[in-house]
Phi, psi and omega in degrees: 000125179272097184290332176298314177293325180298308182291328175296318179295317179296320178295317179298312182296323180293313180297315181296318180296319177297315179296319179294325176299319180290316184284325189282330182300305179293323180295316180294322178296318178296317180296326183285327189243349181290144177250016179299132187293334181262019182299330182299334177292320177293319178299318178294321180295318179295320183279352185305319180299341180292322184256344182283133176304135182303326180293327179293310178299316180298322180297313182290326175295319178299318178296319181293334182262354184292168185290345179272349181272157178302318179295317180296319178294320179296316181296319181293322177292334182276320187249340181090000177219163183288157179279326178294150178063039174230171177297323179299323178293325175298318180297314181297312179297320181290323177298315180294319184286328182263000183306312182295335181287343174260316186294315186295314175297322178299310183297320179297319179291320178297318182293336182277352179294135181299119182295338179295328177294320179291321178296319179296321178297320179293320179298325180281000176087013179281148180282165175297326178297317178297315180298323181296311186278333184259341180241304186294310183297310179301325181279353183249016184305315180302317179293324179293316178298316180297315181297317180296315181295317180295320179297316180295310182296320180295321178293320179301322185266005182296145178227299188299311183293314182294328178290322181291315186270339184244344183072213185219067183258116181303131178080352182239308184227000181278106178268178182296320181295321177291324178297322176298316179301316179298319182294321177292319179300326178269008178064024177267076185290333178295312179294320179298321180295317180295320179291319179297322178296322178298315179296320179295319179294318179301314180297317180296316181296317180297315180294322177298318178297319179299310181295322180293313181294319180293322178294318179296321180296318181294330176291325180286322181233076184290344180207165182302154177300145178291153178287000000 
């Protein structure tokens, strides 16, 4: 078991999940409640990483982070090194690749909130900010839990995007999925099996927690709050 790759993967998944939580809440809220006629274009753009080959997304992210891009030149002038093939590049690529796995569960839960509760809150003079944190968020806990767990698990198991934008640098960009690939390439199936089992256990535990927490929540709140 490559513990260096393990802790790097956990750090990456934690950072990406936190960033996705911050970015996905306002985006999902807008997708759930906006009446803009062209909203479907934004929805398609958010969902694009689900159907786009990881190598395609990774290639364009790599170009965007390269030293010839404005972002890459700015980063190099600031830090003295390129942005590509760094831990930061893994974070950027992973956020883009895992975005729909957080946004879509969030948006679905927000859209399922009874609009009468929001209307009642507005009639009582409450602000939209109050309604979001006191009505929408509490009633959307199952979707939020699912989105966070899926974002974390998806980041842990990423391969194509992280390999394209980060390469395979030990201690810097070599994650568990890349480590498995290296072990298979060297015909070390015993080590590959142990690493693969770790990833499988992580995925199983996360999904079990999601189903358990959501079931417990539904028992506490089996139907919408009364008017």
